[in-house]
C-alpha positions in Angstrom: 25.1 -10.2 5.5 26.3 -8.3 2.3 26.5 -4.7 2.0 23.0 -3.4 1.7 22.3 0.0 0.0 19.3 1.9 1.8 17.4 4.6 0.3 14.4 6.6 1.6 11.9 7.8 -0.9 8.4 9.2 -0.9 5.9 6.6 -1.5 4.3 8.9 -4.1 7.5 9.2 -6.1 7.7 7.0 -9.5 9.1 3.7 -9.0 12.7 3.5 -10.4 14.8 0.7 -11.7 17.4 1.3 -8.9 14.9 1.1 -6.1 15.7 -2.5 -5.2 12.9 -3.9 -2.9 10.3 -1.3 -2.2 9.1 -1.5 1.5 6.4 0.7 2.7 7.2 1.5 6.4 4.2 3.6 7.5 1.7 2.3 9.7 -1.2 3.7 7.5 -1.4 3.3 3.7 -0.6 6.6 1.8 -3.6 8.5 1.0 -4.6 8.5 -2.7 -2.0 6.0 -3.7 -3.3 2.9 -5.5 -1.7 -0.3 -4.7 -1.1 -1.0 -8.3 0.8 2.4 -8.6 2.8 2.0 -5.6 4.7 -1.1 -6.6 5.2 -2.0 -2.9 7.1 -5.4 -2.5 6.3 -5.6 1.2 4.5 -3.5 3.7 6.4 -3.3 7.3 3.9 -1.3 9.1 5.0 -2.9 12.3 8.3 -0.9 12.2 6.5 2.2 11.9 6.2 4.5 14.9 3.4 3.7 17.2 0.2 5.5 16.5 0.6 7.3 19.9 4.0 8.6 18.8 3.0 9.5 15.3 0.0 11.5 16.4 2.2 13.4 19.2 4.9 14.1 16.6 2.6 15.4 13.8 5.6 16.1 11.6 6.4 19.2 13.4 10.2 19.9 12.8 10.7 21.3 16.3 9.8 18.0 17.8 12.0 15.9 15.5 14.9 15.4 18.1 12.4 14.1 20.5 10.7 11.9 18.0 14.0 10.5 16.7 14.8 9.5 20.4 11.5 8.0 21.2 11.3 6.1 17.7 14.6 4.6 18.0 13.7 3.3 21.5 10.3 1.8 19.9 12.3 0.2 17.1 15.0 -1.4 19.4 12.6 -2.7 21.9 10.2 -4.5 19.4 10.3 -7.6 17.5 9.3 -6.0 14.2 13.0 -4.5 13.8 14.3 -8.1 14.1 11.8 -9.3 11.4 12.9 -6.6 9.1 16.6 -7.2 9.6 15.8 -10.9 8.7 14.1 -9.9 5.5 16.9 -7.7 4.5 19.7 -10.4 4.9 19.9 -11.4 1.2 18.8 -7.9 -0.3 21.6 -5.8 -2.0 19.4 -2.6 -2.0 16.1 -1.4 -0.7 14.0 1.9 -0.7 12.2 2.6 2.4 8.8 4.3 1.3 7.0 6.9 3.4 4.3 9.4 2.9 5.6 12.4 4.9 6.4 15.5 3.0 9.9 15.9 4.3 12.4 13.1 4.1 14.8 14.7 6.6 12.3 14.5 9.5 10.6 11.4 8.5 10.6 8.1 10.2 12.1 6.6 7.2 15.3 8.9 8.0 15.4 7.4 11.6 14.9 3.9 10.5 17.7 4.3 7.9 20.0 5.7 10.5 19.3 2.7 13.0 19.6 0.1 10.1 23.0 1.5 8.9 24.2 1.6 12.7 23.1 -2.0 13.4 24.5 -3.3 9.9 28.0 -1.6 10.5 28.2 -3.6 13.6 27.3 -6.8 11.7 30.0 -6.5 9.2 33.2 -8.5 9.6 36.3 -6.5 10.5 39.2 -6.7 8.1 
């Protein structure tokens, strides 16, 4: 796998030339966003937090640490993460798109973190 540049970006932000493949990683389609304007290359709703976890979290910043822990567990225990990794094998850059208002406490921040950790283990040692 070549080096992959991962960005996180709100789904509502304008598409940009440097976005690479635009991957929606929310379980629900963002409210008020048309499919034409979204310019989504692929929707990976299976890597999103479970409905139960998403509802529990409710984007309450004080719950983020526990959300992060639970979401990481969900990611690494399911098949969807492997499917995403397979898709990313040939991609030089991707933007993980999400609807939440705060990028710092979003599922995209956690997913990007897990991807970086996983990919750093895959790189050949020099």
